[in-house]
C-alpha positions in Angstrom: 0.0 0.0 0.0 1.1 3.6 -0.6 1.3 6.2 2.2 -2.2 7.4 1.8 -3.7 3.9 1.8 -1.8 3.1 5.0 -3.1 6.1 6.8 -6.7 5.5 5.7 -6.4 1.8 6.8 -5.2 2.8 10.2 -7.7 5.6 10.5 -10.6 3.1 10.3 -9.9 2.0 13.9 -10.4 5.6 15.2 -13.8 6.3 13.5 -16.4 6.5 16.2 -19.5 4.2 16.1 -21.6 6.9 17.8 -21.1 10.4 19.2 -21.9 11.7 22.7 -25.5 12.8 23.0 -25.1 16.5 22.6 -26.6 19.3 20.5 -24.2 19.8 17.6 -24.5 23.4 16.8 -24.3 24.9 13.3 -21.2 27.0 12.6 -21.9 30.7 12.4 -18.7 31.5 10.6 -18.9 32.4 6.9 -15.9 30.4 5.7 -16.4 31.3 2.1 -16.3 35.0 2.7 -13.1 34.6 4.6 -11.3 34.0 1.3 -13.6 35.8 -1.2 -11.4 38.9 -1.8 -9.7 38.8 -5.3 -6.0 38.1 -5.3 -3.9 40.9 -6.8 -0.6 40.7 -4.8 1.2 38.5 -2.3 -0.1 40.7 0.6 -3.7 39.9 -0.5 -3.2 36.1 -0.5 -5.1 34.6 2.4 -3.3 32.2 4.7 -4.7 29.0 6.1 -2.1 28.4 8.8 -1.5 24.9 10.0 -0.7 23.4 13.3 1.4 20.4 12.3 3.7 18.8 14.8 4.8 15.8 12.7 5.0 15.1 9.0 5.1 11.7 7.3 7.6 13.1 4.7 9.8 15.1 7.1 9.4 13.5 10.5 9.1 15.6 13.7 8.6 19.3 13.0 7.7 20.8 16.4 6.3 18.2 18.7 6.2 20.4 21.7 4.3 23.3 20.3 1.0 23.9 22.2 -2.3 24.8 20.6 -2.3 28.1 22.4 1.2 29.0 21.1 0.2 28.1 17.5 -3.0 30.2 17.7 -1.2 33.2 19.1 1.5 32.9 16.5 -0.9 32.6 13.6 -3.8 34.9 14.6 -2.3 38.2 13.3 -1.6 36.8 9.9 -4.1 34.0 9.1 -7.6 34.0 7.7 -8.2 30.5 9.0 -6.4 27.8 10.9 -5.9 24.2 9.9 -5.8 21.8 12.8 -4.5 18.3 12.1 -6.4 15.8 14.2 -4.8 12.6 12.9 -2.5 11.2 15.7 -0.5 8.3 14.4 1.2 10.1 11.4 0.8 13.8 12.3 0.8 14.0 16.1 -2.6 15.7 16.2 -5.8 15.2 18.1 -9.5 16.2 18.3 -8.6 17.9 21.6 -6.3 20.2 19.7 -9.3 21.2 17.6 -11.5 21.7 20.6 -8.9 23.9 22.3 -8.3 26.0 19.2 -12.1 26.6 19.0 -12.0 27.9 22.5 -9.0 30.2 21.9 -9.8 31.8 18.5 -12.6 33.2 16.5 -10.8 32.4 13.2 -12.5 29.7 11.1 -11.0 26.3 11.8 -10.4 23.5 9.3 -10.4 20.0 10.5 -7.6 18.4 8.5 -7.8 14.6 8.7 -8.7 11.5 6.7 -12.5 11.7 6.6 -14.3 8.8 5.0 -17.6 8.5 6.9 -20.4 11.0 7.7 -20.1 10.5 11.4 -16.6 12.1 11.2 -18.2 15.2 9.7 -20.6 15.5 12.7 -17.6 14.8 14.9 -15.7 17.7 13.3 -18.5 20.1 14.1 -18.8 18.8 17.6 -15.2 19.5 18.3 -15.3 23.0 16.8 -14.5 22.8 13.1 -16.0 25.3 10.7 -15.0 23.4 7.6 -13.3 20.1 6.9 -11.0 18.4 4.5 -12.1 15.7 2.0 -9.3 14.0 0.0 -10.5 13.0 -3.5 -7.8 10.4 -3.8 -9.2 8.6 -0.7 -12.9 8.6 -1.8 -15.2 7.4 -4.5 -17.3 10.1 -6.1 -20.5 9.0 -4.4 -18.7 9.2 -1.1 -17.5 12.7 -1.8 -21.1 13.7 -2.6 -22.5 12.2 0.6 -19.8 13.7 2.7 -20.3 17.2 1.2 -24.0 16.9 1.9 -23.3 15.8 5.5 -21.7 19.1 6.2 -24.6 21.1 5.0 -26.6 20.0 8.1 -24.1 21.9 10.2 -23.6 24.9 7.8 -20.1 23.5 7.1 -18.5 23.6 3.7 -15.9 21.0 2.7 -12.5 21.8 1.3 -12.1 19.2 -1.5 -8.5 18.3 -2.2 -7.3 17.1 -5.5 -3.8 16.4 -6.8 -4.2 15.3 -10.4 -6.4 15.9 -13.5 -8.5 12.7 -13.0 -9.5 13.8 -9.5 -10.2 17.3 -10.6 -12.5 16.2 -13.4 -14.3 13.9 -11.0 -15.2 16.7 -8.5 -16.0 19.6 -10.7 -19.7 18.7 -11.1 -20.2 18.3 -7.3 -21.0 22.0 -6.7 -17.6 22.5 -5.0 -17.2 25.8 -3.2 -13.7 25.3 -1.7 -11.1 23.5 -3.9 -7.6 22.7 -2.6 -4.9 21.7 -5.1 -2.3 19.7 -3.4 1.2 20.1 -4.9 2.2 16.8 -3.2 1.9 13.5 -4.9 0.0 11.4 -2.3 1.5 8.1 -3.4 5.2 9.0 -3.1 5.0 12.4 -1.3 7.0 14.2 -3.9 6.3 18.0 -4.5 5.7 19.8 -7.8 4.5 23.4 -7.4 3.5 23.5 -11.1 0.6 21.2 -10.1 -1.4 24.3 -9.0 -1.2 26.0 -12.3 -1.7 22.9 -14.4 -5.0 22.0 -12.6 -6.4 25.5 -12.5 -6.0 25.7 -16.2 -8.4 22.8 -16.5 -11.2 24.5 -14.6 -13.8 26.3 -16.9 -13.7 30.1 -16.4 -17.3 30.4 -15.4 -17.0 27.7 -12.8 -13.8 29.2 -11.5 -15.7 32.4 -10.5 -17.7 30.5 -7.9 -14.9 28.4 -6.4 -12.4 29.5 -3.7 -9.1 28.1 -4.8 -6.4 27.0 -2.3 -2.8 25.9 -3.1 -1.5 23.4 -0.7 1.9 21.8 0.2 5.5 22.7 -0.7 5.1 26.5 -0.4 8.1 27.9 1.4 9.4 31.2 0.0 8.2 34.5 -1.4 9.0 33.2 -4.9 6.7 30.2 -4.2 3.9 32.6 -3.3 4.5 34.7 -6.3 4.2 31.6 -8.4 0.6 31.1 -7.3 -0.5 34.6 -6.3 -2.6 35.3 -9.4 -4.1 31.8 -9.5 -5.6 31.2 -6.0 -7.4 32.9 -3.2 -5.5 31.3 -0.4 -2.5 29.1 0.5 -2.3 26.4 3.1 1.0 26.5 4.9 2.4 25.0 8.1 5.6 23.1 7.8 7.8 26.1 7.1 6.5 27.9 10.2 6.7 24.8 12.4 10.4 24.2 11.4 11.5 27.8 11.6 13.5 29.3 14.6 11.8 32.6 13.7 8.3 31.8 12.5 6.9 35.2 13.3 9.4 37.0 11.2 8.5 34.7 8.3 4.8 35.2 8.8 5.3 39.0 8.9 7.4 39.0 5.8 4.9 36.9 3.8 1.5 37.9 5.2 2.1 41.1 7.2 -0.3 44.0 6.6 
């Protein structure tokens, strides 16, 4: 099995059979509007900043960072936060998501390997405002069902694709948030040209109604300039988790 298949297989053991009896509130945050402004320069690129302690491709990044420290670091620069909740490969937890929800009013993305509707409800229960769906891990009918599951809680899904076949498969699913992953999920290699190649395949009229996010491998101002006129937002975490001066980097890239 490749890396993605391994993670999905192990994740099955963590999927709950049922959730605590509680009123799962609808999110009141307008995630779409958080990224709606047109992109005209690097300073206008919106940042989804990620709490990521461990990476399958790079190992330990910053195992000791607390949720509070990450929130305080990112809040001045980010339009949303991505909270990894997968524990075995990324060192995250649902409690991280719950704590982030308590600490910030920024929209929160639950980044995990979601394959069943109960995980969507679980995401909202722990404080997510939107959630990741990985096209490579799901059949088209599953994607459709999992997108629909979020509507009950006023939660959009960020649909992630990393090749043309996946893109073609999701374009007729009324996608509002589309992430283009520059990482090949089978061998973990990075190609920043993936963002441009896939965006060219999206019809112009359809593109107007989709918030586009470039994910993975973005590290420098040159990288941001490469995608700045193509996407509304970038999802970044590794570079800040590894840095000895993450605030300086954030200020340089996303300061007002």
